[in-house]
PQR file with spaces between the fields and no chain letter, atoms N, CA, C, O and H, PARSE charges and radii, in Angstrom:
ATOM       1  N    MET     1      30.148   -5.776   18.700 -0.4000 1.5000
ATOM       2  CA   MET     1      29.822   -4.338   19.209 -0.0000 2.0000
ATOM       3  C    MET     1      30.687   -3.493   18.146  0.5500 1.7000
ATOM       4  O    MET     1      30.317   -2.338   17.933 -0.5500 1.4000
ATOM       5  N    GLY     2      31.574   -3.885   17.611 -0.4000 1.5000
ATOM       6  CA   GLY     2      32.386   -2.829   16.648 -0.0000 2.0000
ATOM       7  C    GLY     2      31.531   -2.776   15.422  0.5500 1.7000
ATOM       8  O    GLY     2      31.536   -1.671   14.881 -0.5500 1.4000
ATOM       9  H    GLY     2      31.874   -4.823   17.784  0.4000 1.0000
ATOM      10  N    ARG     3      30.841   -3.641   14.883 -0.4000 1.5000
ATOM      11  CA   ARG     3      30.065   -3.247   13.651 -0.0000 2.0000
ATOM      12  C    ARG     3      28.902   -2.332   13.942  0.5500 1.7000
ATOM      13  O    ARG     3      28.546   -1.495   13.112 -0.5500 1.4000
ATOM      14  H    ARG     3      30.837   -4.539   15.323  0.4000 1.0000
ATOM      15  N    VAL     4      28.283   -2.482   15.151 -0.4000 1.5000
ATOM      16  CA   VAL     4      27.127   -1.648   15.586 -0.0000 2.0000
ATOM      17  C    VAL     4      27.717   -0.264   15.807  0.5500 1.7000
ATOM      18  O    VAL     4      27.026    0.709   15.508 -0.5500 1.4000
ATOM      19  H    VAL     4      28.573   -3.162   15.825  0.4000 1.0000
ATOM      20  N    ALA     5      28.915   -0.098   16.296 -0.4000 1.5000
ATOM      21  CA   ALA     5      29.515    1.247   16.544 -0.0000 2.0000
ATOM      22  C    ALA     5      29.599    1.795   15.100  0.5500 1.7000
ATOM      23  O    ALA     5      29.065    2.855   14.776 -0.5500 1.4000
ATOM      24  H    ALA     5      29.477   -0.889   16.538  0.4000 1.0000
ATOM      25  N    GLU     6      30.286    1.027   14.269 -0.4000 1.5000
ATOM      26  CA   GLU     6      30.583    1.637   12.826 -0.0000 2.0000
ATOM      27  C    GLU     6      29.303    2.131   12.261  0.5500 1.7000
ATOM      28  O    GLU     6      29.201    3.265   11.793 -0.5500 1.4000
ATOM      29  H    GLU     6      30.720    0.165   14.533  0.4000 1.0000
ATOM      30  N    GLU     7      28.356    1.303   12.304 -0.4000 1.5000
ATOM      31  CA   GLU     7      26.967    1.695   11.588 -0.0000 2.0000
ATOM      32  C    GLU     7      26.395    2.931   12.267  0.5500 1.7000
ATOM      33  O    GLU     7      25.774    3.710   11.544 -0.5500 1.4000
ATOM      34  H    GLU     7      28.439    0.382   12.684  0.4000 1.0000
ATOM      35  N    LEU     8      26.521    3.212   13.555 -0.4000 1.5000
ATOM      36  CA   LEU     8      26.126    4.256   14.284 -0.0000 2.0000
ATOM      37  C    LEU     8      26.798    5.482   13.973  0.5500 1.7000
ATOM      38  O    LEU     8      26.192    6.553   13.989 -0.5500 1.4000
ATOM      39  H    LEU     8      27.026    2.579   14.142  0.4000 1.0000
ATOM      40  N    ARG     9      28.093    5.383   13.674 -0.4000 1.5000
ATOM      41  CA   ARG     9      29.046    6.463   13.367 -0.0000 2.0000
ATOM      42  C    ARG     9      28.566    7.021   11.838  0.5500 1.7000
ATOM      43  O    ARG     9      28.380    8.192   11.505 -0.5500 1.4000
ATOM      44  H    ARG     9      28.586    4.512   13.662  0.4000 1.0000
ATOM      45  N    ARG    10      28.445    5.946   11.126 -0.4000 1.5000
ATOM      46  CA   ARG    10      27.826    6.198    9.675 -0.0000 2.0000
ATOM      47  C    ARG    10      26.625    6.960    9.723  0.5500 1.7000
ATOM      48  O    ARG    10      26.506    8.012    9.095 -0.5500 1.4000
ATOM      49  H    ARG    10      28.596    4.996   11.397  0.4000 1.0000
ATOM      50  N    GLU    11      25.730    6.479   10.438 -0.4000 1.5000
ATOM      51  CA   GLU    11      24.403    7.144   10.462 -0.0000 2.0000
ATOM      52  C    GLU    11      24.278    8.595   11.170  0.5500 1.7000
ATOM      53  O    GLU    11      23.471    9.473   10.866 -0.5500 1.4000
ATOM      54  H    GLU    11      25.826    5.624   10.948  0.4000 1.0000
ATOM      55  N    ARG    12      25.304    8.645   12.227 -0.4000 1.5000
ATOM      56  CA   ARG    12      25.607   10.090   12.792 -0.0000 2.0000
ATOM      57  C    ARG    12      26.065   10.992   11.697  0.5500 1.7000
ATOM      58  O    ARG    12      25.520   12.073   11.475 -0.5500 1.4000
ATOM      59  H    ARG    12      25.959    7.931   12.474  0.4000 1.0000
ATOM      60  N    PHE    13      27.069   10.532   11.020 -0.4000 1.5000
ATOM      61  CA   PHE    13      27.567   11.574    9.852 -0.0000 2.0000
ATOM      62  C    PHE    13      26.523   11.965    8.887  0.5500 1.7000
ATOM      63  O    PHE    13      26.393   13.148    8.572 -0.5500 1.4000
ATOM      64  H    PHE    13      27.512    9.654   11.201  0.4000 1.0000
ATOM      65  N    HIS    14      25.749   11.010    8.385 -0.4000 1.5000
ATOM      66  CA   HIS    14      24.682   11.141    7.571 -0.0000 2.0000
ATOM      67  C    HIS    14      23.504   12.237    8.219  0.5500 1.7000
ATOM      68  O    HIS    14      22.916   13.046    7.502 -0.5500 1.4000
ATOM      69  H    HIS    14      25.855   10.049    8.640  0.4000 1.0000
ATOM      70  N    LEU    15      23.310   12.132    9.465 -0.4000 1.5000
ATOM      71  CA   LEU    15      22.362   12.959   10.213 -0.0000 2.0000
ATOM      72  C    LEU    15      22.998   14.271   10.301  0.5500 1.7000
ATOM      73  O    LEU    15      22.275   15.239   10.070 -0.5500 1.4000
ATOM      74  H    LEU    15      23.788   11.475   10.048  0.4000 1.0000
ATOM      75  N    ARG    16      24.211   14.471   10.590 -0.4000 1.5000
ATOM      76  CA   ARG    16      24.882   15.809   10.749 -0.0000 2.0000
ATOM      77  C    ARG    16      24.907   16.419    9.366  0.5500 1.7000
ATOM      78  O    ARG    16      24.916   17.649    9.343 -0.5500 1.4000
ATOM      79  H    ARG    16      24.799   13.684   10.778  0.4000 1.0000
ATOM      80  N    VAL    17      24.919   15.761    8.176 -0.4000 1.5000
ATOM      81  CA   VAL    17      25.016   16.455    7.013 -0.0000 2.0000
ATOM      82  C    VAL    17      23.610   16.986    6.891  0.5500 1.7000
ATOM      83  O    VAL    17      23.395   18.184    6.705 -0.5500 1.4000
ATOM      84  H    VAL    17      24.912   14.761    8.195  0.4000 1.0000
ATOM      85  N    GLN    18      22.581   16.015    7.004 -0.4000 1.5000
ATOM      86  CA   GLN    18      21.220   16.716    7.023 -0.0000 2.0000
ATOM      87  C    GLN    18      20.832   17.778    7.824  0.5500 1.7000
ATOM      88  O    GLN    18      20.124   18.676    7.368 -0.5500 1.4000
ATOM      89  H    GLN    18      22.755   15.042    7.155  0.4000 1.0000
ATOM      90  N    GLN    19      21.306   17.768    9.215 -0.4000 1.5000
ATOM      91  CA   GLN    19      21.266   18.823   10.105 -0.0000 2.0000
ATOM      92  C    GLN    19      21.879   20.264    9.394  0.5500 1.7000
ATOM      93  O    GLN    19      21.252   21.321    9.469 -0.5500 1.4000
ATOM      94  H    GLN    19      21.882   17.039    9.585  0.4000 1.0000
ATOM      95  N    GLN    20      23.123   20.148    8.734 -0.4000 1.5000
ATOM      96  CA   GLN    20      23.684   21.284    8.194 -0.0000 2.0000
ATOM      97  C    GLN    20      22.853   21.821    7.016  0.5500 1.7000
ATOM      98  O    GLN    20      22.702   23.017    6.765 -0.5500 1.4000
ATOM      99  H    GLN    20      23.632   19.289    8.673  0.4000 1.0000
ATOM     100  N    THR    21      22.324   20.772    6.313 -0.4000 1.5000
ATOM     101  CA   THR    21      21.462   21.359    5.214 -0.0000 2.0000
ATOM     102  C    THR    21      19.858   21.489    5.527  0.5500 1.7000
ATOM     103  O    THR    21      19.029   21.569    4.620 -0.5500 1.4000
ATOM     104  H    THR    21      22.446   19.801    6.518  0.4000 1.0000
ATOM     105  N    GLY    22      19.553   21.498    6.783 -0.4000 1.5000
ATOM     106  CA   GLY    22      18.270   21.848    7.129 -0.0000 2.0000
ATOM     107  C    GLY    22      17.183   20.790    6.816  0.5500 1.7000
ATOM     108  O    GLY    22      15.993   21.102    6.786 -0.5500 1.4000
ATOM     109  H    GLY    22      20.227   21.432    7.520  0.4000 1.0000
ATOM     110  N    GLN    23      17.618   19.542    6.585 -0.4000 1.5000
ATOM     111  CA   GLN    23      16.541   18.602    6.258 -0.0000 2.0000
ATOM     112  C    GLN    23      16.502   17.502    7.205  0.5500 1.7000
ATOM     113  O    GLN    23      16.063   16.415    6.827 -0.5500 1.4000
ATOM     114  H    GLN    23      18.586   19.289    6.609  0.4000 1.0000
ATOM     115  N    LEU    24      16.937   17.675    8.465 -0.4000 1.5000
ATOM     116  CA   LEU    24      16.975   16.737    9.484 -0.0000 2.0000
ATOM     117  C    LEU    24      15.547   16.644   10.118  0.5500 1.7000
ATOM     118  O    LEU    24      15.050   17.623   10.675 -0.5500 1.4000
ATOM     119  H    LEU    24      17.294   18.557    8.772  0.4000 1.0000
ATOM     120  N    GLU    25      14.865   15.381   10.014 -0.4000 1.5000
ATOM     121  CA   GLU    25      13.530   15.325   10.468 -0.0000 2.0000
ATOM     122  C    GLU    25      13.425   14.868   11.937  0.5500 1.7000
ATOM     123  O    GLU    25      12.476   15.178   12.658 -0.5500 1.4000
ATOM     124  H    GLU    25      15.268   14.586    9.561  0.4000 1.0000
ATOM     125  N    LYS    26      14.500   14.085   12.340 -0.4000 1.5000
ATOM     126  CA   LYS    26      14.468   13.642   13.748 -0.0000 2.0000
ATOM     127  C    LYS    26      15.707   14.112   14.494  0.5500 1.7000
ATOM     128  O    LYS    26      16.735   13.440   14.589 -0.5500 1.4000
ATOM     129  H    LYS    26      15.271   13.834   11.755  0.4000 1.0000
ATOM     130  N    PRO    27      15.531   15.286   15.002 -0.5600 1.5000
ATOM     131  CA   PRO    27      16.905   15.711   15.615  0.2800 2.0000
ATOM     132  C    PRO    27      17.118   15.039   17.092  0.5500 1.7000
ATOM     133  O    PRO    27      18.103   15.370   17.751 -0.5500 1.4000
ATOM     134  N    ASN    28      16.362   14.275   17.498 -0.4000 1.5000
ATOM     135  CA   ASN    28      16.502   13.745   18.858 -0.0000 2.0000
ATOM     136  C    ASN    28      17.233   12.271   18.475  0.5500 1.7000
ATOM     137  O    ASN    28      17.800   11.622   19.354 -0.5500 1.4000
ATOM     138  H    ASN    28      15.562   14.006   16.962  0.4000 1.0000
ATOM     139  N    ARG    29      17.168   11.847   17.191 -0.4000 1.5000
ATOM     140  CA   ARG    29      18.027   10.675   16.870 -0.0000 2.0000
ATOM     141  C    ARG    29      19.537   10.923   17.049  0.5500 1.7000
ATOM     142  O    ARG    29      20.274   10.007   17.414 -0.5500 1.4000
ATOM     143  H    ARG    29      16.707   12.374   16.477  0.4000 1.0000
ATOM     144  N    LEU    30      20.000   12.170   16.791 -0.4000 1.5000
ATOM     145  CA   LEU    30      21.393   12.452   17.132 -0.0000 2.0000
ATOM     146  C    LEU    30      21.776   12.136   18.495  0.5500 1.7000
ATOM     147  O    LEU    30      22.758   11.431   18.727 -0.5500 1.4000
ATOM     148  H    LEU    30      19.401   12.914   16.494  0.4000 1.0000
ATOM     149  N    ARG    31      21.017   12.644   19.440 -0.4000 1.5000
ATOM     150  CA   ARG    31      21.271   12.492   20.800 -0.0000 2.0000
ATOM     151  C    ARG    31      21.364   10.882   21.221  0.5500 1.7000
ATOM     152  O    ARG    31      22.193   10.392   21.988 -0.5500 1.4000
ATOM     153  H    ARG    31      20.220   13.217   19.251  0.4000 1.0000
ATOM     154  N    GLU    32      20.307   10.197   20.523 -0.4000 1.5000
ATOM     155  CA   GLU    32      20.222    8.775   20.996 -0.0000 2.0000
ATOM     156  C    GLU    32      21.536    8.120   20.454  0.5500 1.7000
ATOM     157  O    GLU    32      22.129    7.271   21.121 -0.5500 1.4000
ATOM     158  H    GLU    32      19.634   10.595   19.900  0.4000 1.0000
ATOM     159  N    ILE    33      21.993    8.552   19.181 -0.4000 1.5000
ATOM     160  CA   ILE    33      23.194    7.837   18.695 -0.0000 2.0000
ATOM     161  C    ILE    33      24.492    8.147   19.557  0.5500 1.7000
ATOM     162  O    ILE    33      25.311    7.264   19.813 -0.5500 1.4000
ATOM     163  H    ILE    33      21.512    9.241   18.640  0.4000 1.0000
ATOM     164  N    ARG    34      24.612    9.327   19.945 -0.4000 1.5000
ATOM     165  CA   ARG    34      25.537   10.022   20.728 -0.0000 2.0000
ATOM     166  C    ARG    34      25.735    9.121   22.061  0.5500 1.7000
ATOM     167  O    ARG    34      26.861    8.774   22.417 -0.5500 1.4000
ATOM     168  H    ARG    34      23.947   10.044   19.737  0.4000 1.0000
ATOM     169  N    ARG    35      24.681    8.804   22.702 -0.4000 1.5000
ATOM     170  CA   ARG    35      24.606    8.330   23.976 -0.0000 2.0000
ATOM     171  C    ARG    35      24.886    6.763   23.814  0.5500 1.7000
ATOM     172  O    ARG    35      25.538    6.165   24.669 -0.5500 1.4000
ATOM     173  H    ARG    35      23.767    9.086   22.413  0.4000 1.0000
ATOM     174  N    THR    36      24.397    6.155   22.746 -0.4000 1.5000
ATOM     175  CA   THR    36      24.571    4.661   22.562 -0.0000 2.0000
ATOM     176  C    THR    36      26.004    4.707   22.293  0.5500 1.7000
ATOM     177  O    THR    36      26.677    3.956   22.999 -0.5500 1.4000
ATOM     178  H    THR    36      23.867    6.640   22.051  0.4000 1.0000
ATOM     179  N    LEU    37      26.661    5.456   21.384 -0.4000 1.5000
ATOM     180  CA   LEU    37      28.210    5.277   21.154 -0.0000 2.0000
ATOM     181  C    LEU    37      28.908    5.340   22.448  0.5500 1.7000
ATOM     182  O    LEU    37      29.755    4.488   22.715 -0.5500 1.4000
ATOM     183  H    LEU    37      26.114    6.066   20.810  0.4000 1.0000
ATOM     184  N    ALA    38      28.597    6.349   23.329 -0.4000 1.5000
ATOM     185  CA   ALA    38      29.256    6.555   24.718 -0.0000 2.0000
ATOM     186  C    ALA    38      29.114    5.330   25.384  0.5500 1.7000
ATOM     187  O    ALA    38      30.088    4.788   25.905 -0.5500 1.4000
ATOM     188  H    ALA    38      27.909    7.042   23.112  0.4000 1.0000
ATOM     189  N    ARG    39      27.677    4.711   25.422 -0.4000 1.5000
ATOM     190  CA   ARG    39      27.821    3.421   26.108 -0.0000 2.0000
ATOM     191  C    ARG    39      28.573    2.236   25.708  0.5500 1.7000
ATOM     192  O    ARG    39      28.983    1.415   26.528 -0.5500 1.4000
ATOM     193  H    ARG    39      26.886    5.151   24.998  0.4000 1.0000
ATOM     194  N    ILE    40      28.771    2.139   24.343 -0.4000 1.5000
ATOM     195  CA   ILE    40      29.448    1.074   23.708 -0.0000 2.0000
ATOM     196  C    ILE    40      31.006    1.484   24.039  0.5500 1.7000
ATOM     197  O    ILE    40      31.710    0.622   24.566 -0.5500 1.4000
ATOM     198  H    ILE    40      28.439    2.806   23.677  0.4000 1.0000
ATOM     199  N    GLU    41      31.503    2.635   23.778 -0.4000 1.5000
ATOM     200  CA   GLU    41      32.932    2.860   24.252 -0.0000 2.0000
ATOM     201  C    GLU    41      33.222    2.689   25.858  0.5500 1.7000
ATOM     202  O    GLU    41      34.309    2.307   26.290 -0.5500 1.4000
ATOM     203  H    GLU    41      30.932    3.335   23.350  0.4000 1.0000
ATOM     204  N    THR    42      32.146    3.012   26.645 -0.4000 1.5000
ATOM     205  CA   THR    42      32.440    2.749   28.188 -0.0000 2.0000
ATOM     206  C    THR    42      32.521    1.250   28.331  0.5500 1.7000
ATOM     207  O    THR    42      33.404    0.800   29.062 -0.5500 1.4000
ATOM     208  H    THR    42      31.263    3.323   26.293  0.4000 1.0000
ATOM     209  N    THR    43      31.692    0.425   27.710 -0.4000 1.5000
ATOM     210  CA   THR    43      31.751   -1.032   27.805 -0.0000 2.0000
ATOM     211  C    THR    43      33.119   -1.432   27.296  0.5500 1.7000
ATOM     212  O    THR    43      33.778   -2.233   27.959 -0.5500 1.4000
ATOM     213  H    THR    43      30.975    0.791   27.117  0.4000 1.0000
ATOM     214  N    LYS    44      33.569   -0.957   26.221 -0.4000 1.5000
ATOM     215  CA   LYS    44      34.894   -1.538   25.661 -0.0000 2.0000
ATOM     216  C    LYS    44      35.978   -0.957   26.578  0.5500 1.7000
ATOM     217  O    LYS    44      36.979   -1.663   26.698 -0.5500 1.4000
ATOM     218  H    LYS    44      33.033   -0.307   25.682  0.4000 1.0000
ATOM     219  N    SER    45      35.956    0.132   27.203 -0.4000 1.5000
ATOM     220  CA   SER    45      36.992    0.703   28.201 -0.0000 2.0000
ATOM     221  C    SER    45      37.043   -0.182   29.369  0.5500 1.7000
ATOM     222  O    SER    45      38.103   -0.570   29.859 -0.5500 1.4000
ATOM     223  H    SER    45      35.143    0.705   27.106  0.4000 1.0000
ATOM     224  N    GLN    46      35.758   -0.527   29.850 -0.4000 1.5000
ATOM     225  CA   GLN    46      35.809   -1.217   31.081 -0.0000 2.0000
ATOM     226  C    GLN    46      36.239   -2.846   30.864  0.5500 1.7000
ATOM     227  O    GLN    46      36.622   -3.543   31.803 -0.5500 1.4000
ATOM     228  H    GLN    46      34.897   -0.212   29.451  0.4000 1.0000
ATOM     229  N    ASN    47      36.142   -3.226   29.785 -0.4000 1.5000
ATOM     230  CA   ASN    47      36.553   -4.567   29.351 -0.0000 2.0000
ATOM     231  C    ASN    47      38.022   -4.640   29.331  0.5500 1.7000
ATOM     232  O    ASN    47      38.615   -5.631   29.755 -0.5500 1.4000
ATOM     233  H    ASN    47      35.831   -2.660   29.022  0.4000 1.0000
ATOM     234  N    ARG    48      38.686   -3.498   28.792 -0.4000 1.5000
ATOM     235  CA   ARG    48      40.074   -3.413   28.463 -0.0000 2.0000
ATOM     236  C    ARG    48      40.702   -3.393   30.028  0.5500 1.7000
ATOM     237  O    ARG    48      41.692   -4.067   30.316 -0.5500 1.4000
ATOM     238  H    ARG    48      38.205   -2.693   28.447  0.4000 1.0000
ATOM     239  N    LYS    49      40.117   -2.676   30.843 -0.4000 1.5000
ATOM     240  CA   LYS    49      40.678   -2.487   32.152 -0.0000 2.0000
ATOM     241  C    LYS    49      40.629   -3.728   33.036  0.5500 1.7000
ATOM     242  O    LYS    49      41.507   -3.938   33.873 -0.5500 1.4000
ATOM     243  H    LYS    49      39.314   -2.128   30.609  0.4000 1.0000
ATOM     244  N    ALA    50      39.637   -4.515   32.853 -0.4000 1.5000
ATOM     245  CA   ALA    50      39.405   -5.749   33.778 -0.0000 2.0000
ATOM     246  C    ALA    50      39.177   -7.018   32.753  0.5500 1.7000
ATOM     247  O    ALA    50      38.111   -7.607   32.576 -0.5500 1.4000
ATOM     248  H    ALA    50      38.924   -4.344   32.173  0.4000 1.0000
ATOM     249  N    PRO    51      40.203   -7.241   32.240 -0.5600 1.5000
ATOM     250  CA   PRO    51      39.938   -8.553   31.149  0.2800 2.0000
ATOM     251  C    PRO    51      39.604   -9.717   31.843  0.5500 1.7000
ATOM     252  O    PRO    51      38.917  -10.556   31.259 -0.5500 1.4000
ATOM     253  N    GLY    52      40.029   -9.940   33.165 -0.4000 1.5000
ATOM     254  CA   GLY    52      39.653  -11.199   33.941 -0.0000 2.0000
ATOM     255  C    GLY    52      38.458  -11.212   34.681  0.5500 1.7000
ATOM     256  O    GLY    52      38.088  -12.238   35.252 -0.5500 1.4000
ATOM     257  H    GLY    52      40.587   -9.259   33.639  0.4000 1.0000
ATOM     258  N    ARG    53      37.761  -10.061   34.724 -0.4000 1.5000
ATOM     259  CA   ARG    53      36.520  -10.147   35.355 -0.0000 2.0000
ATOM     260  C    ARG    53      35.505  -10.799   34.455  0.5500 1.7000
ATOM     261  O    ARG    53      35.576  -10.700   33.230 -0.5500 1.4000
ATOM     262  H    ARG    53      38.062   -9.227   34.260  0.4000 1.0000
ATOM     263  N    LYS    54      34.537  -11.484   35.093 -0.4000 1.5000
ATOM     264  CA   LYS    54      33.375  -12.123   34.235 -0.0000 2.0000
ATOM     265  C    LYS    54      32.166  -11.891   35.058  0.5500 1.7000
ATOM     266  O    LYS    54      32.238  -11.698   36.272 -0.5500 1.4000
ATOM     267  H    LYS    54      34.480  -11.565   36.088  0.4000 1.0000
ATOM     268  N    GLY    55      30.945  -11.913   34.328 -0.4000 1.5000
ATOM     269  CA   GLY    55      29.601  -11.552   34.910 -0.0000 2.0000
ATOM     270  C    GLY    55      29.596  -10.146   35.524  0.5500 1.7000
ATOM     271  O    GLY    55      29.007  -10.026   36.599 -0.5500 1.4000
ATOM     272  H    GLY    55      30.887  -12.070   33.343  0.4000 1.0000
ATOM     273  N    VAL    56      30.165   -9.087   34.991 -0.4000 1.5000
ATOM     274  CA   VAL    56      30.072   -7.908   35.400 -0.0000 2.0000
ATOM     275  C    VAL    56      28.784   -7.282   35.084  0.5500 1.7000
ATOM     276  O    VAL    56      28.357   -7.287   33.929 -0.5500 1.4000
ATOM     277  H    VAL    56      30.643   -9.184   34.118  0.4000 1.0000
ATOM     278  N    SER    57      28.121   -6.723   36.088 -0.4000 1.5000
ATOM     279  CA   SER    57      26.843   -6.187   35.520 -0.0000 2.0000
ATOM     280  C    SER    57      26.734   -4.676   35.879  0.5500 1.7000
ATOM     281  O    SER    57      25.756   -4.024   35.512 -0.5500 1.4000
ATOM     282  H    SER    57      28.467   -6.719   37.026  0.4000 1.0000
């Protein structure tokens, strides 16, 4: 998941640059990335709090 999060952060950076220059074609993509990163961070946090739990859905 770390690699995916890093790629999303890079993409988010590039999209923000495009947004500032007025070249952003898919403004909704920023929202998707933000939410996906939040999901990843939430999962990481939950795993840190309960490392002994398995099969958490």
